[in-house]
N, C-alpha and C positions, 0 to 999 in steps of 0.2 A: 393164441401162439406165440410160446415164446422161440425166438431166434437166437442161436449164437453164433457168428461172425469169428472163427478161427484166421488167425494169419498164412497160416496155409494147412494143405490135407492133411498130413498127419496129427498135427495136434487136431485137428477138425474130428478125426478118428477117433483118437483116443476120450476126447469128452464124449463123444457118442455111447463111446464103450458103457462107462458110466453111468448114464440115464437111465433114468427106470423106463420099464416096458417094452415092448418088442423093438426092435431097430430092423429098418428098413431101406436101402441104401439105393438111390436114384442117381441122374447125370449132374452131379455141382453138389448134390447137398444127401442126409440122412435122419430121415425120420425117426424118431422114437417116441417113447410114451409121455415124456417129460418135455418137447418141444422137436425142433428142425435145427439141424448142425451143419452149419455153410460156413466156402474158406473162398479167401485170397489166393495167389501165387507170390508173397510177397507184398509189391508196389504195384496194387491193378491199375493206378493212376499215376501221369508221369510228369512234371511239368514241363510246357509248351519251349518249344527252342524259339531263339528269337525271329529264326523265318515265320515262325506259326502266327506272331504275334504281328506283324507285315511283313508282306512278300522282299520290300527291299534292303532287309537285314541278312536274305538268303547268301547276299555275297558281301564280304568283310570289307570294312572301307570306315577308315579314322575318322572320318568327320562323323560318322552317326554313333561313336561313342561317347556316353556310357549312354546303352539302353537299359532304362528302368520304368517295366513295367507298371501303368497305372492301378490296374488292374490284373491279379496275377491269376494265369491259368493251367489249368489243369485237363488235361486228356486224358484218353483210356489209353492201355498199352495194347497193342497193335495183340499180342498172346492172349491179353486177360478179355479179349470182347466177349466171350462166348461163358466166360466164369462172370462177370457183369453184369452182362443180361442175368443171369441166374440170380446172384445176391439183388438185383434190386429189382425183381419179379417177386424175393421171399420177403424183402422190407416194406413192398407195397401190401404184402397181408400178412405180416406180424402186427402184433397187439403191444409185447415190448421187446427189448433189442439186447441181448448182453455182448459188448466187447470183450470176445478174446483174444484181442492182441499181444505177444509177449510184453511183458514188464517191463519196458524202457521205453525212454522217451521215443523212439523208434515205431517199437511197437503202436503207441501210444497214439500215434498219427497216421497209420496205416489203414486203419480202421476209422476213427474219426475221419479222413479226407473223403472216403467214397460216403457216411452220414451226411458230410456238410453237402458235397458234392450233388447227391440225392435230395436235399433241402428235409431232410429227415426231420422231424417232428414229434416223433411216437418216442417213447420212454426207453432211456437207456440206460441199463448196469452192466458194471465192469469185475471180470474175473481176473484176479491174479495168478498166472502160473508159473509157478518159481521148480513144480520138479511133474512128472508125466505119469507117477506111479499111483498104484489105484487110491490112496491114504490120501496123496496132496491133491487129485482130483477132486475126489468125493468134500474135503473139508474144501477148496474153495468154491465152488457149488455152494456150499452151505452157507459161504460168507460173502457175498455176491457184497459188492456197493456202489454208490452213484457215480455211475460215470463224469459227472459234475463237476465230480471230486478232484480230477486229473484234468480241469482244463489248461489252469498252469504250466503243466508238463507237453500239454498239447502245444499252446501256443512258444513254448521252447523250442518243440520241434520244428515248428514251420519258422522258426526264425534262423534257426541254424536252417533250416534246406535252402530258404531265400537267400539269405547273404552269403550261402555258397553259390548260389546261381549266382548273383551279381558280380562276386569278384569273379568266379570262371569263367562266364561267356565273354563278362567284359575286358578284363585283364589279360585275359589268355588269348584276344582278339589282338587290342592293344600292343603287347609287345609281341606277339607272331610278325603284326603287320613292320612294328619296329627292323625287326629279324629281316626279314624278308626284303627291307628295304637296302641293307647291306647287306643280300644277296644268301641269306642263309633260305634252307627246301625246307625245313622243319617245323613242327608245330610246336608254340611253346605253350605246353600247360601251367596256367599261374592258379594256385590254390589257396584256400586259406590256410589248411593244416599240410598241404604238398610241399606249400615251397620253402616253409621253414624248416622243412622237415628235409630237405634234398639240401638245404643250406647250411643243417648240423654236420652232413658227411662231406659240403665241398669246404669246409673252415677248417675240421678234423684232418683233411689229408695237407691243406696248406700248410698246418701247422708240422705236420709229420714232414712234407718236404720242405720245409725251412728249419726245422729242427737240427739244431748243432751243439752235439753232444760234449758235455763238461766231465771232465776229476773231477770228484772228492774223496775227502776221507771219514771213514768211522773208527775214534778212537774208543777202545776201551780194555779194561785192567781186569782183571782175576786177584780177586783178596780171600784170605782166609781166615774164616772166622771160628774158634774153638769148635761151632755148632757143624762146622762145614763150610766147602770152598763154593764161591759164586761169579760171578760174570756182570761187571756193571758197563755203565756206557756213558761217555765223557759227555757232559752239558758245558759245553761255551759261557763266558760273560756276556751280558751286552755291548760290551765295547770291546770284547775279543777282538783281534786284526788276523785273516786272512780268511773270512768268512763271505760267501756268495750272498748272493742277494734273500736266496732262500735257508739263510741263517747256519750255510752245510759249510765247514774246514775245508780249503780248495788250495792250501797252500802246504805242500808237501813239505819245506823247509820249517814250518813254524810245528808241524806232525812229529818231525823228529824232533826240535826241539822238546815236546813236552812229554814224549818219550823218554829221553835222558832226562830229564827234570824228574819224572817219577820213580825212576830208579835209584836216585841220592840217596841212600840213607839218612838217618834211620827210615825201618820200614814199617813203623806202626803208623796207621791211620784210623780214624774214627768214624762211627756212625751220627751221623750229624741229626738225622730224621728216619725215623721207623712209625710206619702208622699203618692200623693191620683193619679193615672195613669188612662187614660180610655185605655181597652182594646177593640179590635174587633178579634175576633176567627173567621176565615173563614171556608166558607162551610164543611163540613163533602163531600169525595169526590163519586162518583157513585158508584157502586162494581166492582172488578175484581172475580175472579172466588175461590180466598184465600180469599178476603174480607167476599164473600158471604158465603162462606164453615162456617169461624170462628164464623159471627153473627146469623147465622143457627145454627151454634152447640150451642151458649148460651144462646141464645132465645128459642129455641124448642127441644134443644138436640140430634140435627140431627148430623150424622156420615157425613163426608167429600164426601163420596162415594153417597150415598142417596142424598146431594145436589146435586151434579154434575148431580147425574141420572134424578132430577127433572127439575134442569136446562133444559137440552138435549132437556127434553119433551116439556118443554114450547119450546124452540126454534121452535122442531117441528113443532108445534102448532101455529109455526108465532105470541104467542105474547110476547116474548122475544128476544133481540139479541145474537147473538154468545155466547156458554155459558162457551169457554175453553178460557177468556180472563185474558192476565196478564196484562191490563191497564186498570186503572182507570180516563182517562180524555174521552175528546167527540172532536169529528171534529167539528167546527166552521161553519162549512154547515148544519149541521145537527139541531141546534136552530131553524128552519125554522119548523120544525115539532114541536115543544115544545104547538103550539095553542091544533093540534090535536089530540099529546098525553094528554095532559092537559084534554081537551073535554071530550075525551071516559074515563079518570078515574074519570069527574067529576059525568058523568053517571054510575058508576061502583056501584054494589050493596055491597058495602063496607063502613059502614061509615065513618071511619076514614080516607080513601084514596082518598073519596069522598068530603070529608069537606077539608081536606089538598090542596086538589086539585084546589077547588073553590076559593080558597082566595090567592095562586099566581100567579106571575106573568112572563106571557111567557117570556116577553120585559127585563126580568133579566138578566146579565150574570155572573155565577159566572167563579172562576178559572179553573172550569173542560172543559170550551170550551177553547182550547188549539190544534192546527196541530200540535206542535212539538213539543207534548207529545205522535203523534199517530202512531203508526207502521203496521202492516196487520189488528191489531182488534182494535177495541174501548172499553169502559166499556159494562157493559151488563145493559139496559136500556129496557123498555117497547116499543114493536113497534108501528105503527099508526093501529093496527090491535084492533080493539074490541074486549073486553075480556069479555067472559059472566060466571062468579064467580062461578055460580051453576053446572058448567058441568066440575068444575074442583077437583080432590083431595083435600084431607086438605093439602097434603105435597106441592101441587101444590099452591095452593090460599095461604101459608104461605109462600114459595118461592118469587114469582110473591109481596105479599105486602111488603117483602123486599127490592126487585128491585123498584119498585116504589116508594115507602118511599125515597129511599134517590136520584131519581131520581127528586121526586116533591120539596125535598129539596133545588135544586139546582135554585130555583123559588124564594126563600125567602130570606129577607136581613141578610146580614153577623148578628152575635150576638154580642151584645154589650155591655159592665159593667163600671163601674168603680170598680178598687179596692184600696183599702187603708191598707197600713201597717204603725204597730203604733210601737215603742221601749218603753218600761216603764223602770227608772233604779226606783230600791228598795232597800236600805240598803245595796248599791254596787251590786247588782246583776239585769240582764236584764230579760227584760220577752217581748217577739212575739205576734202580731194579726196580724192575717188581715179579712178583709170583704169585700163585693163585692155588689154592687147596681148593679140590672140589668138595662139597659138603651134601651135596643130592646131586644128582645126573640129572633127572626130572626128564621134561620131555626131549632133552637134548638128545635123549638115548637113542632117537629113533635116525638122530641128523649128523654124530658123532662123527663118521665121514666125511663129513662135507667139507671142503675147502677154507671158505672163510669160518667156520668153529675152529676150526685146527689154527689158522692163524690167533684168534683169540688164544688157543691155548697153550703158544708157542709160546708165552712167558715164564713157562715151566716150576720150578720150586726153590722155594729159597730155605737156609737153616734157621731155627728159631732165634731170634735175638733183638734186642732192646738199643733204644738211643741211649748213646753213650756206650757202648759197645765197644772193645776195639779192635780192630784187626789188622792183619799183616798184608800188606801188598806184596804179590807173587811176581808178575811180571805186565805188560801192558805190550798192546800192538794198533799198529794202524791200518786198517783194510782200505786200499783204493777200489772205486768205484764210480761209475758214471752213467749220468744221467739219461734214459731213455725218453723216447718221444712218444707221446702219446698212440696208444691204442686205434686199432682202423674200428670203424662201428662194424659189428653182425646185425642179421635182421633182429634178434633181442635182445643186443645191447641197443641199438637205436630206437627199438621198441619202449626200452625203458626211461630211455631217453627224453620220447614222446614221452611219457607218464608223467618225469622229475622235470620239467619244464624249466621248473624256477631257476634249476641249475646254469642254467644260460642263457636268461637275459640279461641285456645290459643292464636295465636301471636298475639302483640298487637298491632302492627302499619298496618298487616294483617286485623284488628277490621277494622280500620282506613278506608282503601278502600274498606271492602266489604258492606260498607254499602249501596251502591249505586247499590251493585246486590240482583237480586232477588232472591236468597235462593239459596238451591238447590232440584233438581229435576224442574218440569215444573206442571204448573194451571192441566192439566192433568193428571199428572202419581203422587203425592202426594198422591191424597185419594185410588190407586189401591198397592201404596207400602205398606202404614199403613195396610191396609184392608189384603193383603200380609201374611204381618209378623203375623197375627195375625192367620189365615188359616192354614199355615204350622206350628202353634204351639212355636212359639221364642215370642210373647205376649201372653197374656189372659187379658180380659176384666172382672174386677168384681166393684159389688155392681150399684146401680139404676145410678150414673152417668158414668159408665161402664171407671172407670179407668183403664190405661193400665200396665198392671205391667208381669214384663220380668219370664222368666221359665228359670227353671236352664240350656237346650241348649243355652239362648239369652249370659248367664253369660259366661260359654263355649266358646262361639263363640267369644263374645268381649275379654277374656282374652288372648285368644291363639293368638290373630290381633295385628300387627303393630299400632302403633298410625296415620301413614299414612292413616290410613285407616276408622281407628276408630274415629278419629276427623273430623272435617269438613272442616278442613282449607284447604286440597289440591281438595277434592269437592267442593266445592266455586269456589276456582281461578279458577279450569276447568271449571265449567259455566261461571265463567268472560271470559273466552278466546274464550268459545263458542257462547256467546254476542257479543266477539269483531269480530269473524271469521262470523257472521252473518251482520257486518258491512263492511266488505273487511279487516278489520285490520290483521287477521291469516290466516294462512295457513293449509290447509287439511292434505298436508303430514306432516310438520311440527309436529302439534299436536297429531297423528298417532305416530310419530316416537318416541315423549316423552312417549306415552302411553308407547309403547313397550316396552322400556326401564325401565318404573314405574314396568311394570307386569313382568317383568325377575327377577328384584332386590325383586320383594317380594315372587317372586314363590322360591328364592334361600333362603330366609328367614323359608320358610316353611319347607324345611327340615328337621332342628336341633330344631322347636319349640318344646315345651313343653306342654305340653294340663294332665289334671285332667286325672286318668286312671279310666274306664269305668268296673269294672268286677269284681268277685268276687276271679281272679285267677291271683294275680298280677305274673310275670314271673319270677322265682329264678334264672333266667339263665340273665337276661340285666335288667331287675327290668324298664324297659321304656313300656314293653308292656304288655297284658294280657293274660293269657290260654283261648284259645277259642279251642271247642269241632270241629272234622273234620274227615273225614273219608278216610282212603289211602287202597292200595292193600290187607293191612294185618288185614284190621278193625277198628274200632275207636278210636283216638286216639284223645289227647290235644298238640293241637303245639300255637307257640306263635302268638298274633297280627302284629309284627313286620316283619314276618318273608317275603323274605327271607334277611333281615340284621340281626337276629337271630331266628334260625334253632332249637330252643329247642323244646323238642319230648317228650311228659309221656303219660302213659299207661290210656285207659279208666278205671274207678272203678266206674260201678254203677252210671255215669254221673259225677264222677270229674277226675280230675289228681290224681293219685296215685306216680307216678316214672318218672324218665325220662323213654324212652320208650327202649333206647338202653343204659343204663348208660355204661361208662367206665369202663372196670375192672381192666385198672391199677392205675390210680388216683383217679377212683371210686367219683370224683365229676363233671366233664364234663361229654357229651351226644355224641355218635357217631353219625356222619352225613353222608349221603352217600356222594361223591367226583370224579368227573370224571377229571382219570388222563390220562397220554398218554400211557399207558397200557391198559385203561379200567376202567370201575368205581370200586371205592373200599372205606371201612368207614374209617373215620378218628377221630378220639377226636377234641373237641370243643375249647378244650384249646389250643390245638395249637398254640404258638411250646413250651410251658410249657411241653404240655404232646404230643409225638411225636405216641400215640396206632394207629396203621392202621388194618382192617382187611379186608379180600374176602369180594366181594358181591354175596348172593344166592340169589336169587328172590327179593330184594329187604329189605334182612335182614342180617347182619353181623353174618358170619358163621367162629365165634369162634375154631371149630374143627379142618377147613381144615389152616389155618393159625393163627401161632402163633402172639400175643403181640410183635411187634416191640419194639425197644428201643435206636431208633438209633441215 
């Protein structure tokens, strides 16, 4: 028997539909003429919690950190126990297994970890499903691969999962405990990707808060050529006085002097440089998930999670290919589907898509068709299934529109234009201007309304001219402008920052190396991370555009953590290593050893970290904690949040700390605390050894009447 194990029921049902023979649905699996199909529900197995390794870890204590499992444990999730039993039974009966997890790192691990958990030794094949339409599924079934080919991909996924566990479980505990010592009641989630993402927003907000606007002047002049008038912008010399650190003219008096200087006759000026070059702008690529999320955020205001959820529904309706793709290229073999897909789009009841598809040339080959750029999946594109737009929700229509638009653009010519750049010399001052003439609109016909394309075209037109031509000065003006603070992040722009994380690293050399790394997080997890930071109260959304603003808890957390956790340098390096591991270049053992050492070092640094106090009553004794109400054997009292490091205790006075519960009668400044000695418990002063007062213990209180103050 051949057993197909899909990642979820919907995918299992689609595979079974296109296997030959009669189909019989059972409880948790489907029997077909060509084998049995079963499924999981995402992660059937979960990583064990610290307390499931050892009960002592149920209580959070700094002295137990770091927690480094010697052998990693997986447990069956409570909600999947019934289905796990079905899968286990079928694996036992199978002669051959087909791994049908999603075609990415996480999908590879989901099924592999079940097979490893059950000690499977039967042969395993791998099916890669980038779309759920009939043609794609039948083609994938006919081209099964050996699952051993994906061993390194599994190792990479395993490394990510275990590294995330080490960082999350240990450092969340370490810094939450540190925060509680300072009186904070919240739990601080620390994550390999989550923390530097939050730090991006915190730093951006501080840039905005500390921003001081500065005025500067843009100097421009109009010139008259025999073939027409044009405007050129002043180009300051290297030694020009009055420039700010960004090279802008900041001195209004110099701006006035320049305008007066330019206006003095004679008015004749000279074109000292004129260059015209033909430029070719290649196609915008089809969309990956991140690109789709950014585009949909800008065009429709959708948050990244909404885009992912919508793309997933389109995939399950067989209208688009696999949504969690980090690739924006296409396999060359799929160009044979272009005529069918474009033909379907011509018939769609969406005016723009239909008109664009009608003019597309299916024989045209853009740079998107490149087998060398394909890994487990390809860019998100429409499938060969016909789309009935009327049956889709508004969100689905809009996301389908963006996916189809990017696909159709691949069958248009490249964008061709002539660009002219000129330089004018006037009284020793130089002015530059540029302009472009569109020779062939090409694929930009589909994106003409985009703001970024408008910006490119703002260069406008220039009259025909040559180097050495004379032009007459007409007038000059200086426009006063003000610098603006950086924009706040939205969910879409923060996701783009996670994708292009090299822009935010501190190390200049590392910045160069990381340009080829696909950011921090994965296509599937970035949206979830941003959503979680909002839900847990570390970010809040403001105004109509839903700008992300950090809360007080976010500032406290980021300020407490070391740079290794808040800057993306380390995380981006780890992502690079995980990518190398997927290609067989790095080992799981070496990576986890490094992660364990990193975790231990950060846990050690958390012991002495200083966090701003949260509470109305700072501890008078240590000054590093706050007094908190507690209940003891003799009633309520106030104790320090840093107990047992600080054992300060104060009486309760209607909900406020009044005085030390047991003030030392000898020194009057220390407090008596219960100490376990060789001969039993006794009370000694917290100022020991400066004060050596001791008392007998009487039912949890110092008995001054029985044992007098000692002065040893």
